[in-house]
SETI-507873 format. One line per field, with one value per residue (C-alpha): x, y, z. Coordinates in nm, 4 decimals, padded with zeros to 6 digits. Example, Ala and Ser with C-alpha at 12.3 -4.5 7.8 and 13.67 -1.06 7.14 Angstrom:
<sites>
px: (01.2300,01.3670)
py: (-00.4500,-00.1060)
pz: (00.7800,00.7140)
</sites>
This chain:
<sites>
px: (-01.6123,-01.8586,-01.9308,-02.0737,-02.3340,-02.6263,-02.8827,-02.6977,-02.8954,-02.5761,-02.6073,-02.8999,-02.6310,-02.5433,-02.8065,-02.7189,-02.3591,-01.8253,-01.6883,-01.6233,-01.5294,-01.3445,-01.4396,-01.5724,-01.6443,-01.9495,-02.1019,-02.2479,-02.2339,-02.2628,-02.6119,-02.7256,-02.5829,-02.5711,-02.3107,-02.2546,-02.3523,-02.4535,-02.3954,-02.1091,-01.8939,-02.0374,-02.1785,-02.5607,-02.5600,-02.6962,-02.6681,-02.9650,-03.2457,-03.6231,-03.6422,-03.9838,-04.0280,-04.3839,-04.5221,-04.7421,-04.8273,-05.0188,-04.8887,-04.5629,-04.4940,-04.3576,-04.3495,-04.3124,-04.1720,-04.1921,-03.8429,-03.8580,-03.6571,-03.5067,-03.2523,-03.1572,-02.8919,-02.9678,-03.0324,-02.7520,-02.8124,-02.5924,-02.7583,-03.0761,-03.0087,-03.0646,-02.8961,-02.9501,-02.9009,-03.1608,-03.1570,-03.4066,-03.4551,-03.4444,-03.5025,-03.4067,-03.0717,-03.1384,-02.9704,-02.8460,-02.9068,-03.0446,-02.7485,-02.3848,-02.1636,-01.8881,-01.5799,-01.5471,-01.2110,-01.2420,-01.2903,-01.6567,-01.8972,-02.1707,-02.4905,-02.6494,-03.0263,-03.1555,-02.9433,-03.1325,-03.0793,-02.7851,-03.0227,-03.1416,-03.0101,-03.0140,-03.0062,-02.8298,-02.9034,-02.8028,-03.1028,-03.0978,-03.3975,-03.4767,-03.4718,-03.7592,-04.0118,-03.8981,-03.8957,-03.6540,-03.4203,-03.2145,-03.1262,-02.8362,-02.7736,-02.4476,-02.4366,-02.6703,-02.6308,-02.5547,-02.4073,-02.1030,-02.2616,-02.6010,-02.7730,-02.9727,-03.3517,-03.4010,-03.1179,-03.0558,-02.7894,-02.8293,-02.7253,-02.4007,-02.4925,-02.3369,-02.0970,-02.0568,-01.8182,-02.0482,-01.8972,-01.9056,-02.1257,-01.9559,-02.1648,-02.0404,-02.1964,-01.9332,-01.8196,-02.0218,-01.7917,-01.7400,-01.8754,-01.8382,-02.0953,-02.1096,-02.4220,-02.5637,-02.5518,-02.2460,-02.0294,-01.6902,-01.5145,-01.5741,-01.3570,-01.3789,-01.2537,-01.2637,-01.4440,-01.5602,-01.7574,-02.0041,-02.0860,-02.4074,-02.5695,-02.4772,-02.2548,-02.2548,-01.9346,-02.0055,-01.7345,-01.5726,-01.3932,-01.0726,-00.9135,-00.8716,-00.9388,-01.2379,-01.1493,-01.3085,-01.2709,-01.3176,-01.3159,-01.3883,-01.5242,-01.2456,-00.9824,-00.8668,-00.9504,-00.7993,-00.8535,-00.7814,-00.7873,-00.8712,-00.8359,-01.1887,-01.1304,-00.9805,-01.0537,-00.6841,-00.5761,-00.3542,-00.2780,-00.3847,-00.3219,-00.3921,-00.5858,-00.5770,-00.9366,-01.2679,-01.5598,-01.6755,-01.9851,-01.8666,-01.7763,-01.4465,-01.4249,-01.1843,-01.0612,-00.8516,-00.5669,-00.3304,-00.1952,-00.2738,-00.5928,-00.6352,-00.8671,-00.9941,-01.1300,-01.3033,-01.2910,-01.3352,-00.9561,-00.8147,-00.9037,-00.6541,-00.5736,-00.4295,-00.2900,-00.5655,-00.3221,-00.1066,-00.2607,00.0334,-00.0539,-00.0478,-00.1683,-00.3705,-00.5697,-00.7132,-01.0337,-01.3879,-01.3865,-01.7450,-01.9001,-01.7736,-02.1096,-02.1622,-01.9934,-01.7540,-01.8626,-01.5933,-01.5652,-01.2499,-00.9558,-01.1815,-01.3264,-01.5861,-01.5896,-01.8864,-02.0470,-02.3632,-02.3201,-02.2355,-02.0885,-02.1998,-01.8885,-01.7997,-01.4459,-01.3510,-00.9992,-00.7723,-00.6475,-00.3006,-00.1149,00.1603,00.2128,00.0158,-00.1767,-00.3736,-00.3500,-00.2227,-00.3885,-00.4933,-00.7941,-01.0008,-01.3064,-01.4997,-01.8533,-02.0253,-02.4068,-02.6620,-02.5052,-02.7013,-02.6344,-02.7017,-02.7913,-02.4905,-02.4672,-02.4763,-02.2569,-02.4172,-02.2731,-02.1195,-02.3132,-02.3000,-02.6326,-02.5921,-02.8973,-02.9966,-03.1932,-03.5250,-03.4670,-03.3514,-03.1285,-02.8309,-02.6749,-02.3097,-02.0821,-01.8623,-01.5409,-01.5672,-01.8015,-02.0096,-02.3479,-02.6414,-02.9276,-02.9612,-03.2109,-03.4670,-03.7551,-03.9574,-04.3260,-04.3986,-04.1998,-04.0229,-03.7168,-03.4653,-03.2313,-03.1910,-02.9206,-03.0314,-02.9805,-02.9781,-03.0609,-03.1907,-03.1385,-03.3347,-03.2577,-03.4699,-03.4908,-03.6835,-03.8197,-03.8705,-04.2368,-04.1830,-04.2308,-03.9833,-03.9471,-03.8310,-03.6043,-03.4905,-03.1131,-02.9603,-02.8812,-03.2373,-03.4370,-03.7466,-03.9666,-04.1203,-04.3442,-04.3914,-04.4215,-04.5661,-04.5317,-04.7300,-04.4490,-04.1613,-03.8209,-03.4778,-03.2574,-03.1193,-03.2668,-03.0871,-03.1114,-03.0501,-03.2086,-03.4567,-03.5861,-03.5721,-03.5543,-03.6639,-03.6460,-03.9326,-03.9721,-04.1355,-04.1082,-03.8793,-04.0307,-03.9361,-04.0656,-04.0694,-04.2647,-04.5403,-04.4809,-04.7679)
py: (01.9977,01.8785,01.5670,01.8035,01.9643,01.7174,01.6435,01.7993,01.7641,01.7032,01.9278,01.7390,01.4910,01.7295,01.6237,01.3115,01.3725,01.2904,01.0743,01.1425,00.8125,00.5032,00.1625,-00.1555,-00.0299,-00.1160,-00.2635,-00.1009,00.2733,00.3686,00.4666,00.7909,01.0542,01.1078,01.3732,01.4201,01.3267,00.9665,00.9205,00.8439,00.6672,00.8477,00.5071,00.5423,00.2431,00.2427,-00.0488,00.0983,-00.1329,-00.0406,00.2011,00.2225,00.0407,00.1668,00.5161,00.7518,01.1130,01.0406,00.7192,00.7154,01.0808,01.2136,01.5713,01.7721,02.1089,02.3411,02.4652,02.7801,02.7930,02.5160,02.2715,01.9226,01.8878,01.6162,01.6849,01.5843,01.4974,01.5242,01.4516,01.6572,01.8748,01.8746,02.0871,02.1559,02.4222,02.6088,02.8720,03.1401,03.3371,03.7041,04.0052,04.0442,04.1715,04.4421,04.3296,04.0029,03.6712,03.3485,03.1491,03.1983,03.1871,02.9216,02.9178,02.5813,02.3991,02.5113,02.8835,02.9046,03.0370,02.8134,02.8796,02.5720,02.5617,02.4551,02.7024,02.9411,03.1564,03.3963,03.6838,03.6908,03.7576,03.4660,03.4044,03.1026,02.9798,02.7224,02.6049,02.4108,02.2219,02.0334,01.6593,01.5704,01.8409,01.9596,02.3330,02.5562,02.6727,02.9039,03.0045,03.1986,03.3749,03.2555,03.4508,03.6933,03.8358,03.7535,03.4233,03.3314,03.0507,02.9416,02.6166,02.3610,02.4238,02.0948,02.1578,02.3803,02.6307,02.4382,02.0939,02.0274,01.8541,02.0063,01.8124,01.8438,01.7052,01.7781,02.1087,02.2929,02.2779,02.3213,02.4356,02.4788,02.6911,02.6580,02.9905,03.1709,03.0117,02.7669,02.8466,02.7200,02.7836,02.6658,02.4860,02.8154,02.9580,03.1759,03.2134,03.0859,03.1469,03.1541,03.0725,03.2288,02.9304,03.1321,03.1215,02.7791,02.6929,02.4196,02.4054,02.5927,02.3087,02.3719,02.2133,01.8611,01.8106,01.7976,01.8568,01.5787,01.5729,01.3936,01.4556,01.8384,01.9015,02.0024,01.8813,02.0305,01.8770,02.2046,02.1078,02.3780,02.3932,02.6247,02.3675,02.5615,02.2624,02.1735,01.9891,02.1681,02.1111,02.3782,02.3803,02.3116,02.5559,02.8605,02.7934,02.8359,02.6540,02.3603,02.2210,02.2550,02.0542,02.1375,01.8917,01.8695,01.7670,01.9280,01.9834,01.7048,01.6685,01.3516,01.3841,01.1783,00.9008,00.7898,00.4417,00.2360,00.0629,-00.1292,00.1145,00.4286,00.6149,00.7322,01.0005,00.8795,01.1366,01.0653,01.2501,01.1807,01.2355,01.0559,00.8652,00.9897,00.8761,01.1502,01.1521,01.3279,01.4822,01.6403,01.6229,01.4108,01.2027,00.8228,00.6568,00.7330,00.5232,00.6189,00.8299,00.7372,00.9108,01.0121,01.2546,01.2068,01.2357,00.9304,00.9093,00.6079,00.3081,00.1155,-00.2263,-00.2525,-00.1438,-00.2057,00.1093,00.1198,00.4172,00.4670,00.6913,00.6862,00.9411,00.9328,00.5862,00.3460,00.2271,00.0702,00.0041,-00.1875,-00.0836,-00.2099,00.0834,00.0859,00.1117,00.3527,00.5507,00.4895,00.1636,00.1710,-00.1818,-00.3394,-00.5943,-00.3212,-00.3094,-00.5928,-00.5970,-00.3726,-00.3621,-00.1562,-00.1597,-00.0515,00.2824,00.6101,00.9600,01.1205,00.8580,00.6736,00.2936,00.1410,-00.1381,-00.3280,-00.6425,-00.8654,-00.7040,-00.4039,-00.2536,-00.0348,00.1851,00.3646,00.6911,00.4995,00.2941,-00.0396,-00.2180,-00.4698,-00.6772,-00.7825,-00.9548,-00.6720,-00.8738,-01.0309,-00.8334,-01.1543,-01.0549,-01.1773,-01.0050,-00.7241,-00.4409,-00.5430,-00.2914,-00.1097,-00.1397,00.1737,00.3924,00.6767,00.9104,00.9126,01.1831,01.0581,00.8000,00.4746,00.4142,00.0727,-00.0637,-00.4010,-00.5896,-00.3320,-00.0865,00.2142,00.3738,00.7117,00.8573,01.2046,01.1481,01.0911,00.7030,00.5019,00.1441,-00.0871,-00.3617,-00.6737,-00.6743,-01.0007,-01.2041,-01.1841,-00.8796,-00.8391,-00.5342,-00.5483,-00.2562,00.1097,00.4129,00.7350,01.0844,01.2602,01.5150,01.5364,01.4250,01.5106,01.4842,01.1634,01.0305,01.0426,00.7872,00.8660,00.7694,00.5102,00.7817,00.8488,01.2018,01.2745,01.6130,01.6788,01.9654,02.1871,01.9988,01.8034,01.4809,01.2864,00.9220,00.6968,00.3926,00.4953,00.4316,00.2686)
pz: (05.0680,04.8021,05.0185,05.2682,05.0474,04.9758,05.2352,05.5276,05.8490,06.0381,06.3257,06.4655,06.5248,06.7683,06.9921,06.8453,06.8366,07.4610,07.7102,08.0892,08.2653,08.1652,08.2880,08.1255,07.7732,07.5826,07.8888,08.1867,08.2742,08.6402,08.7345,08.9017,08.6826,08.3114,08.2817,07.9201,07.5492,07.5672,07.9354,08.1717,07.9152,07.6043,07.5020,07.5551,07.7979,08.1597,08.4113,08.6135,08.7129,08.7618,08.4664,08.2818,07.9532,07.8905,07.8700,07.6785,07.6845,08.0053,08.1454,08.3603,08.2983,08.6353,08.4951,08.1743,08.1523,07.8468,07.7205,07.5126,07.1968,06.9798,07.1014,06.9864,07.2638,07.5121,07.8684,08.1298,08.4852,08.7905,09.1369,09.1718,08.8770,08.4900,08.2513,07.8805,07.6224,07.4043,07.1199,07.0625,06.7341,06.7653,06.5510,06.1688,06.0858,05.8111,05.4811,05.6078,05.4168,05.5670,05.4490,05.4822,05.1571,05.1654,04.9459,04.7628,04.6905,04.3286,04.4372,04.3686,04.6122,04.7655,04.9707,05.1170,04.9898,05.3271,05.5288,05.7622,06.0642,05.9577,05.8908,06.2640,06.6004,06.8379,07.2155,07.3407,07.6860,07.9488,08.1585,08.4914,08.6203,08.9392,08.8748,09.0940,08.9966,08.6540,08.7926,08.6156,08.8762,08.6663,08.3019,08.1729,07.8571,07.7101,07.4004,07.2254,06.8662,06.5143,06.4510,06.2378,06.0265,05.9438,06.0274,05.8352,05.8643,06.0386,06.2990,06.5975,06.7120,07.0521,06.9260,07.1298,07.4655,07.7592,08.0063,08.3706,08.6437,08.9495,08.9930,08.6590,08.3554,08.0237,07.7105,07.3601,07.0884,06.8170,06.6889,06.9636,07.2329,07.5046,07.8364,08.2102,08.4937,08.8470,08.9816,09.0852,08.7366,08.7829,08.4809,08.5558,08.2329,07.8491,07.5507,07.1983,06.9697,06.6554,06.3225,06.3058,05.9731,05.9612,05.5895,05.6977,05.8740,06.2485,06.5094,06.6351,06.8543,07.2337,07.5085,07.6771,08.0038,08.0934,08.4379,08.4910,08.1084,07.8915,07.5469,07.2158,06.8669,06.6500,06.2855,06.0414,05.6756,05.5937,05.6813,05.9897,06.2197,06.5511,06.8645,07.2104,07.5810,07.8314,08.2244,08.3807,08.6563,08.4513,08.1024,08.0259,07.7013,07.7905,07.4652,07.0900,06.7893,06.4150,06.2248,05.8535,05.8012,05.6653,05.8943,06.1399,06.3671,06.5499,06.9272,06.9988,07.2587,07.5310,07.4880,07.7372,07.5546,07.7982,08.0568,07.8552,07.7664,07.4051,07.2529,06.9250,06.6673,06.3432,06.0216,05.6493,05.5880,05.8967,06.2201,06.4789,06.8410,07.0678,07.4260,07.6076,07.8627,07.5882,07.2634,07.1193,06.8145,06.9054,06.5918,06.2703,06.0215,05.6822,05.7323,05.6519,05.3194,05.4279,05.6788,06.0246,06.2232,06.4369,06.7603,06.7812,07.0195,07.2226,07.3848,07.5876,07.3497,07.0224,06.8907,06.6019,06.3746,06.1494,05.8763,05.6847,05.4069,05.1249,05.1780,05.4455,05.6410,05.9858,06.0882,06.3967,06.5011,06.7958,06.9792,07.1174,06.7970,06.6848,06.3679,06.0499,06.1148,05.7898,05.6185,05.9333,06.1599,06.3950,06.1598,06.3071,06.0618,05.8199,05.7173,05.4546,05.5267,05.7695,05.9144,05.9481,05.8603,06.1937,06.4686,06.6180,06.6683,07.0092,07.1367,07.4218,07.5847,07.2959,07.0154,06.7859,06.6659,06.3520,06.2831,05.9660,05.9419,05.9079,06.2182,06.0426,06.2697,06.1779,06.4638,06.4360,06.6921,06.8013,06.8199,06.4896,06.2745,06.2258,06.0867,06.3253,06.1246,05.8822,05.8162,06.0675,06.0730,06.3238,06.3072,06.0884,05.8534,06.0511,06.0410,06.3443,06.4591,06.8067,06.8865,07.0735,07.4407,07.6244,07.9620,08.1062,07.7866,07.5985,07.3124,07.2651,06.9199,06.9431,06.6227,06.4977,06.5463,06.9295,06.9060,07.1107,06.9990,07.2792,07.1012,07.2785,07.2849,07.1544,06.8588,06.7160,06.6461,06.8419,06.8959,07.2494,07.2385,07.0933,07.3300,07.2010,07.3602,07.0729,07.0284,06.7798,06.9214,06.7714,07.0852,07.2376,07.5633,07.9153,08.1813,08.5506,08.8952,08.7640,08.5182,08.1412,08.0369,07.6837,07.5207,07.2768,07.0405,07.3135,07.6392,07.8551,07.9869,08.2962,08.2690,08.5585,08.6849,08.9103,09.2774,09.5000)
</sites>
């Protein structure tokens, strides 16, 4: 557990850190909806046209809506509705401490120095907005009370991005539960997933949808980890598999390998592929030996799994294997630079773009791992929590300061322009209906080209 102590800002991965539909991977996601973390295929890529590439706090802002509370979860979009989660701090709990004490492997007690929140009551909400106007249509309290574990001072208790299938909205708040609502805000069901420890830094994994299932990877700092699937309509548990891994913040991905679909889950101890319908293990590979925070990226049957702390590593694995594939040709290539602690990489077209926490980009050929360029910089020093998105041969990197750098996709690094909102941003953008939706620290922005 020691590898999870230093510098943990992991739960912001949360907003940063779910897959819904399968198709041509690493290429285009179907436009119109953005139903989960990183969009229709969980990859951060859109094939929409006519999107804005220039904006400011006053230019091309269709609307902006204040969102009460603190949340690093991304907005999701389906049809005319937007959904997101938020967490509001409440009253002090008499005698409680801000940080939760965790038991170390050697039996000693540890309290993270940057842990906050366990001494307060909290209110966790799911919020629905009108896509065209930004008006809040409804908000529902999912949970109210004390929390099981604290969070990092830079993170949020509302960091896991919700998911939707167009009928129901699924929101995850870790030890405080998994919730399903209909589009009118009626609670359909809720699931208590048990005491999930996060090493005091917060949650990061988002729900993913597969056929009639909601799948949650629930890795725990107490090593009581599991991955489970629930019926979308009833919340009934369909399958559950124990995982002998420490806490992770990485949302798994769905990968098409031949005639089957695989659910690939990352961890320090092991990278494991499951049958998403049954939970049966299909194959495994030696783990990252570092914090599993970044969401993997996919191109056809090639899945790239990365970590940025304490070691930097990128592994490109060919899905479709069987048993333990460590040391076999299923590992296509490996690279040991350029990865981030929190932001996930992006695979767009033929190229993989690795990103560090200060916005440096490294471009690789996805199939071979050939380096095209390394450590290319953005115009000014900045920290990044949001993961990149891509459209129309552009890659967007949004910094904590609220500056979005528009990068030209391709074999050479080129910064096209910088767009500033003037508000801190920790959540990853969403793309739908020729619009960008960026969640700032206080407001949700709808960005669109002016018409007429």
